[in-house]
DRENSEDREN-780885 format. One record per atom (N, C-alpha, C): x, y, z. Coordinates in steps of 0.001 Angstrom, whole numbers, plus 500000, padded with zeros to 6 digits. Atoms other than C-alpha are relative to their C-alpha. Layout:
<pts>
XYZ ...
</pts>
This chain:
<pts>
498777500117500763 065286851195278398 501008501001500461 499104498888499567 066806854519279583 500691499482501242 499405500516498679 067395852893283102 501096498977499597 498966500988500351 069186850017281427 501269500540499365 498830499362500533 071414852271279447 500876500710501082 499373499345498890 072343854189282619 500813498946500757 499317501068499230 073231850960284394 501215499487499128 498987500394500866 075200849871281303 501269500921500021 498913498907500088 077279853062281107 500781499853501431 499339500112498797 078019852653284839 500959498748500136 499240501216499907 079496849223284195 501254500109499069 498930499965501001 081879850444281466 501017501215500243 499040498897499947 084994852686281180 500527500355498678 499551499569501341 085941854727278200 501511499994499935 498564500058500252 089320853972276913 500356500538498644 499537499396501274 091125855995274268 500597498923499085 499371500949500987 091861853919271216 500496500775498854 499485499253501098 094001855037268300 499072500129498854 501035499744501060 091931856537265454 500618500114498624 499482500028501320 094394856382262621 499783501344499313 500338498669500520 094231860148261997 500811500259498707 499170499805501230 097071859987259386 499313499422498827 500714500658501032 094894857776257268 498834500916499485 501188499240500261 091940860253257421 500323501363499570 499726498709500468 093756863369256445 499737500234498413 500308500017501412 093116862440252825 498554499933499646 501398500152500235 089421862060253229 499417501322499579 500557498717500575 087509864662251156 498733500341500841 501050499479499208 085135866811253122 498694500087499145 501292499929500747 081456866453251927 498887500477501017 501161499628499138 078070867486253157 498905498997499965 500952501033500144 076278864271252385 499558499528501402 500530500520498840 073988862894255070 500038498441499945 499868501460500000 074562859280256129 499112499448501111 500783500751499003 072127856960257945 500857498734500342 499214501132499576 074257854467259901 499148498991500782 500822501016499435 072574851171260728 500937498895500508 499140500966499396 074512849007263192 499130498820500318 500811501209499901 073314845446263165 500786498805500592 499401501317499597 073944841926264430 499899499183498653 499994500901501114 074479839019261996 498915498955499984 501165500926499916 071326837145263070 499031500450501034 501089499407499179 067980837837264574 498976498923500173 501117501017499785 065394835458266258 498727500691499472 501238499583500571 061817835792265079 499315501092500916 500650499022499073 060777837866268209 500443501479499665 499571498613500300 062523840890266593 499325500580498713 500658499568501287 060253841133263599 499361501441500017 500612498705499947 058433844217264891 501094501094499966 498957499023499944 061672846075265583 500743500088498576 499319500092501316 063101844931262211 499147500871498971 500911499268500831 059988846410260457 500190501509500269 499771498558499642 060546849697262301 501239500454499401 498724499587500626 064116849780261072 499798500199498479 500278499879501402 062948849240257473 499297501322499751 500788498827500207 060401852030257813 500909501259500159 499042498843499820 063141854437259076 500885500166498837 499077499949501121 065456853596256287 499262500452498767 500834499541501172 062720854043253641 499654501463500189 500311498523499802 061816857393255200 501198500896499742 498792499157500240 065391858553255117 500286500115498430 499931499949501435 065333857687251329 501384500269499439 498704499723500427 069008857303250621 500186499803498506 499791500115501347 070399857709247184 500873498745499697 499203501267500091 072901854838247659 499853499202501293 500053500885498920 072726851827249936 501361499213500009 498624500594499927 076182850515251135 500004498940501032 499980501028499128 076725847261252740 501435499482500443 498811500514499507 079423845292254632 500569498802499212 499428501037500887 079841842794251858 501418500413499564 498676499689500393 083433842610250717 499963500633498574 499942499309501207 084222845006247908 500535499119498880 499646500925501111 084732843476244426 501550499928499886 498542500138500168 088424844421244221 500697499173501054 499558500821498973 088970842745247526 499737498554499758 500270501289500373 087331839633246255 500985499503498951 498997500368501007 089728839575243340 501318499791500627 498687500151499373 092745840006245597 499989498760500968 500038501148498977 091498837270247895 499345498716499281 500481501209500849 090931834497245267 499993498773500799 499965501287499268 091979831723247624 498847499860500969 501081499965499025 089329832713250180 498664499967499416 501370499836500514 086491833528247873 499866499505498538 500128500498501299 087260832128244437 499186498739499848 500795501243500073 085765828759245257 498522500275500083 501459499642499840 082430830418246235 499411500153498660 500526499613501317 081896831823242774 500209498930498934 499800501014501080 083460829006240691 499111498781500337 500893501146499639 081372826335242646 498570500392499577 501385499538500381 078227828459242148 499776499952498485 500149500060501488 078831828928238408 500027498657499388 500036501388500525 079497825248237934 498642499397500120 501389500607499787 075930824637239148 499086500580498918 500782499476501094 074594826747236203 500135499108498745 499926500765501220 073686824909233060 500720500768498906 499176499307500992 076107825669230257 499231500559498757 500819499585501181 073416825908227513 498480499920500380 501460500091499814 069659826529227347 499516498647499404 500575501343500283 067771823188227206 498720500162499222 501319499870500683 064539824602225861 499700501455499714 500455498612500204 062834827759224570 499144500387501098 500786499647498857 061776829365227694 499387501393499936 500650498800500204 060555832614226276 498523499801499582 501407500413500247 056943831450226591 499077501206500054 500867498849499906 055361834727227651 500824501139500659 499426498762499428 056104838186228994 500446499762501397 499747500223498581 055945837102232568 501262499070500218 498878500851499944 058439834288232009 501311500679499627 498794499210500401 060782836635230240 500570500852501087 499546499195498950 060958838809233270 500905499162500963 499206500814499126 062338835948235329 501318499465499260 498852500329500799 064687834897232571 500973501114500032 499203498876499977 066056838379232449 500724500189501410 499427499891498597 066516838406236237 501071498904500226 499079501014499819 068219835037236157 501387500259499258 498800499562500798 070627836347233432 500836501060500791 499402499021499177 071372839232235724 500801499304501187 499367500735498849 072138836935238623 501175499273499514 498802500731500534 074482834814236593 501138500943499640 498916499000500344 076319837958235379 500644500505501248 499374499481498756 076776839209239003 501023498953500537 499102501079499512 078322835812239811 501293500034499213 498817499897500871 080685836130236895 500889501240500385 499267498711499608 081645839638238061 500423500045501440 499620499995498629 082252838612241684 499351501061500804 500839498897499401 079541841039242736 498962499259501043 500695500830499030 078357839109245848 498760500646500502 501144499444499451 075970841647247273 498772500115498960 500955499841501066 074075842239243951 499533498620499543 500393501374500202 074090838495243336 498888499594501037 500961500351498996 072274838044246677 498736500823499987 501076499055500152 070077841161246207 499034499558498946 500850500390501126 068770840043242875 499394498671500109 500629501294499673 068211836539243995 498878500215500960 501046499642499046 066195837945246886 498806500439499189 501084499423500785 064081839953244393 499347498967499180 500573501006500826 063532836969242138 499024499174500844 500828500976499262 062324834674244898 498809500692500678 501196499306499344 060139837321246648 498948500191498972 501068499825500948 058356837984243422 499394498704499515 500577501329500430 058092834317242480 499061499436501065 500889500525498938 056565833520245900 498649500560499936 501240499304500074 053751835948245132 499159499537498758 500732500426501170 052752834265241884 498984498852500367 501007501124499823 049756831929241552 500822498607499866 499251501295499932 050783828304242121 500282499539498571 499686500526501406 050412827306238391 501170500772499353 498926499223500620 052551830171237247 501387499828500674 498781500223499211 055083829706239977 500656498652499670 499468501370500304 055498825971239198 500584499996498602 499488500015501362 055880826599235467 501227500738499868 498763499237500045 058431829269235837 501163499386500670 498975500668499274 060328827433238432 500657498806499232 499572501179500753 060557824273236292 500965500526498855 499192499516501079 061850826378233326 501370500597500438 498767499434499444 064417828197235449 501024498897500380 499175501151499486 065729824935236904 500574499227498760 499555500758501102 065855823275233492 501087500732499244 499121499243500809 067791826112231872 501109500704500788 498995499219499230 069747827742234639 500590499207501199 499382500570498782 070243826237238099 498862499560500970 500926500362498960 068544824450240942 499658501137500924 500343498846499190 066576827050242834 500434499878501495 499591500262498660 067347825390246109 501529500290500115 498588499779500038 071065825558245208 500385501571500048 499876498510500161 070769829270244349 499682500609501406 500354499511498640 069057829871247709 501136499811500990 498997500347498993 071777828119249663 501250500888499756 498789499230500214 074665830077247992 499684501490500359 500267498618499699 072954833449248463 499317500255501445 500506499898498629 071581832678251971 498635500589500028 501376499456500155 068008833478250843 499177499510501251 500870500207498881 065592833733253855 500804499695501311 499314500144498703 068340833325256473 499730501339500774 500327498876499189 067745835643259317 501142500890500381 498896499070499868 070635837993258767 499596501439499706 500368498514500227 070777841865258399 499699500278498565 500241499713501447 070670841641254555 498635499539499635 501207500561500424 067794839317254129 498759500569500736 501123499394499182 065715840964256930 499864501449499889 500064498542499960 066678844590256695 500455500721498701 499465499302501096 068851845702253789 499304499773498695 500722500321501269 067204843943250925 498537500419499960 501340499449500080 063594844594251837 499931501463499935 499973498418500157 064470848316252310 500330500415498620 499572499668501362 066221848447248979 498885499733499041 501279500199500909 063146846898247258 498994501061500147 500833498923499786 060913849428248800 500420501261499449 499425498760500558 063243852151247676 500189499924498539 499853500233501430 063298850664244214 501394500242499499 498569499814500345 067143850597244171 500345498810499118 499585501097500873 068654848677241329 501288499426500407 498631500466499665 072174848408242755 500279500249501487 499399499791498656 073730847955246188 501458499994499908 498576499819500038 077274848687247064 500705499270501190 499228500694498991 080029846869249017 501196500788500430 498851499178499672 082722848567251106 500983499187501039 499045500591499039 084378845949253424 501294499696499431 498587500208500426 088074845381253290 500676499022501090 499365500998499092 089687842315254873 501448499616499613 498675500196500441 093168842729253444 500922499332501118 499157500482498882 094749842092256929 499245499117500947 500842500891499178 092195839581258178 500880498946500690 499209501072499482 094786836888258691 500889500489501166 499158499402498950 097143839189260684 499128500456501176 500935499581498867 094220840562262705 499719498815500857 500438501218499191 093073837082263785 501224499374500618 498805500631499463 096609835881264407 500420500832501302 499714499214498829 097330838801266805 498834499969501067 501118500194499010 093897838388268431 500274498700500806 499687501344499366 094888834707269108 501118500198501088 498876499873499062 098191835728270730 499769500991501195 500281499062498856 096621838503272906 498839499580500725 501275500405499336 093546836517273905 500131499739501480 499830500224498549 095051835837277303 499677501194500781 500417498769499256 094119839383278187 498624499917500488 501375500160499570 090597838176278729 499914498996501180 499936501064499030 091690835490281184 500279500565501398 499783499451498669 091280837466284446 498642500336500588 501223499830499270 088643838138287057 499187501229499512 500672498761500391 087903841672285889 499227499777498673 500595500287501238 087161840569282331 498813499046500160 501000500949499751 085144837582283552 498677500667500530 501114499319499437 082952839854285711 499367500965499018 500520498980500977 082560842489282987 499089499318498952 500745500743501069 081404840002280303 498760499257500539 501227500538499398 079066838339282697 498854501030500148 500944498917499885 077363841621283365 499497500412498659 500394499594501275 077307842422279731 499091498931499352 500966501092500520 075678839062278791 498619500121500696 501310499887499360 073004839577281480 499226501264499445 500713498677500557 072206843184280163 499527499667498550 500384500268501466 072115841880276522 498779499144500056 501197500825499924 069530839255277562 498838500837500324 501133499188499657 067347841882279087 499593500855498796 500333499133501155 067615844172276075 499324499200498909 500598500888501084 066806841232273681 498598499620500365 501389500355499529 063799840153275810 499041501160499801 500793498846500159 062546843733275555 499812500318498539 500066499683501415 062774843525271763 500480501309499537 499453498733500378 064888846582271584 501489499801499795 498714500281500136 068088844915270561 500654500933498944 499459499141501055 068724846930267291 500116501379500550 499959498690499402 068001850080269290 501229500155500841 498841500103499123 070636849095271833 501328500008499165 498767500076500866 073237848317269108 500250501331499422 499861498708500622 072617851831267705 500075501160500970 499892499010498983 072989853598271003 501412500270500363 498614499695499490 076040855329272557 500499498942500975 499552501045499018 076104852446275028 500939498981499338 499203500985500668 077452850062272428 501449500511499756 498645499498500181 080372852442271845 500847499788501215 499226500278498820 081343851997275433 500530498555500047 499585501395500056 081477848257274896 501250499889499108 498895500035500919 083790848773271969 501336500503500602 498847499571499361 086183850865273934 500534498983501000 499525500758498923 086318848584276846 500542498626499583 499555501301500405 086677845281274976 501464500116499477 498694499837500511 089879846543273253 501000500331501078 499097499670498865 091260847658276601 500535498773500744 499523501152499325 091535844215278041 501290499405499502 498716500528500556 094232842870275720 501136500904500352 498953499019499752 096275846002276159 500433500076501530 499721499916498640 096101845928279881 500474498724500637 499791501308499279 096232842209280760 500782499031499161 499313500985500789 097782840347277821 501572500053500304 498602500039499822 101385839144278338 500708500410498671 499358499714501298 101969839725274610 499574501420499607 500323498584500252 101867843600274484 500005500339498461 499860499651501483 103030843654270836 498724499553499294 501188500541500771 100152841442269617 498775500721500389 501183499256499612 097644843403271696 499905501307499171 500000498836500700 098681846587270001 499752499729498463 500175500319501389 098766844952266591 498557499620499671 501391500359500027 095334843505267164 499099501187499855 500719498709500028 094021846986267776 500314500756498769 499650499323501209 095977848421264903 499293499509498755 500654500648501234 094656845924262271 498489500203499943 501419499646499971 091105846540263449 499743501345499522 500117498614500282 091558850201263189 500211500161498458 499681499812501570 093069849869259596 498828499488499199 501143500413500689 090119847803258537 498846500966499935 501072499038499955 087626850406259618 500415501325499192 499561498854500849 089752853184257999 499707499707498530 500156500332501407 089669851339254663 498488499925499646 501462499974500236 085907850700255024 499459501350499757 500468498638500194 085404854400255365 500454500572498735 499437499507501337 087682855182252447 499154499410498867 500841500604501006 085614852752250351 498589500613499924 501242499391499892 082448854216251585 499920501412499294 499913498684500581 083469857751250628 500087499901498504 499811500111501512 084636856584247173 498638499669499336 501292500353500593 081172855054246576 499106501199500026 500786498783499884 079445858257247668 500428501074498899 499473498939501017 081665860470245488 499792499519498646 500210500555501371 081418858145242440 498550500132499542 501418499833500346 077623858502242654 499465501409500198 500379498602499719 077589862188243485 498793500058500948 501138500152499075 075253861161246268 499997501028501156 500134499057498902 073904863587248868 499509499312501203 500428500796498859 072559860801251106 500307498565499786 499655501430500070 073560857249251896 499631499272501227 500194500865498909 072585854403254123 501046498994499974 498876500991499854 075272852130255495 499538498966501068 500374501071499035 074481848793257130 501252499239500343 498734500598499630 077358847316259119 499876499371501359 499991500597498702 078188845151262116 500160501013501033 499985498983498977 077698847008265333 501353500396500550 498724499705499484 081272846707266376 500830500959499174 499411498993500833 082315848863263461 499496501387500129 500713498799499953 079906851569264337 500858501260500487 499350498822499373 082001853819266628 501069500586499118 498860499495500836 085107854089264407 499494500507498695 500565499497501210 083180854393261186 499296501386500097 500682498752499772 080987857122262531 501035501194500264 498992499037499689 083990858915263959 500780500482498751 499203499681501187 085994858796260716 499225500688498954 500826499277501012 083057859764258501 499638501455500411 500263498643499475 082324862811260745 501280500815499818 498715499272500234 086045863692260529 500114500485498498 499949499788501404 085616863584256743 498961501032499604 500974498928500247 082787866166256985 498651499520499691 501272500551500220 079798863889256685 499102500118501260 500986499938498961 076648864265258742 499480498581500250 500329501399499747 076026860869260352 498916499937500962 501198500240499135 072727859868261849 499894498578500302 500143501407499589 072175856726263889 498495499689499881 501423500424500063 068991854768263156 499485499803501436 500696499982498671 066491855043266077 500458501068500975 499540498878499163 068312858088267431 499420501264499621 
</pts>
């Protein structure tokens, strides 16, 4: 793996990218320690061993709060057009009234309480805890004896919602970073609540300027670079060390270089700069939200799970704010 990293660094060039220092001057300095987990949004089954190692390291770190890249609640409220349908459609699938007395026994009551919590999270636009509590419900239900599982499932479907529909909306068992890493870790840590920090206020502008500066990748140098990058990624994935690679300094080099292409080669210099600017602003706001969560909980330790491309800027800004940031597997 070390040899691969050396080869990879040789293929890349570090390019200075604006870091939005003016935004970070207001960040309050703290001494909290942060475990930064950089992930992909999907994992084939051959990564199960590495995923389990990641879970073990998160549990050993024992964070007081677990922060995810789900969109923060206030952002969901401000983006009703994009996300309002998700919650309204989900809630329409819930039965308006109880059809029967489902308080049969203590065990059933536990699932009823959990389903009430899930419904409440949907009403409150709390997507991460909606998904997390759904994960907890089904993980527990799957371990029940068949007779108990069947009885409880029928009662929940009669009085609340189709369980298949709930799974669909919360992406239960999909091989993403939450279902595979964040939620299992949080269960082992016995955490009741997870937190969201993503901010996509400028998402439309970001993608618009990316579109107009995308011609920056239409050149021989970019084609060669991405060809080598794809080849290296295949080697790393086959070695089952993909998460480790995403959390190494090597990936920072990728981030620098990718944003260099539009600035150097795009004919639309303005959009190339705005593309970079809006990406930077999103990461600044994500860090601001992260710090707010840590401060609100008076936490001395936090785990953050985020897409790998956010890792460099988030780590840089958190360290500027006085936090001790540790990379998983490092």
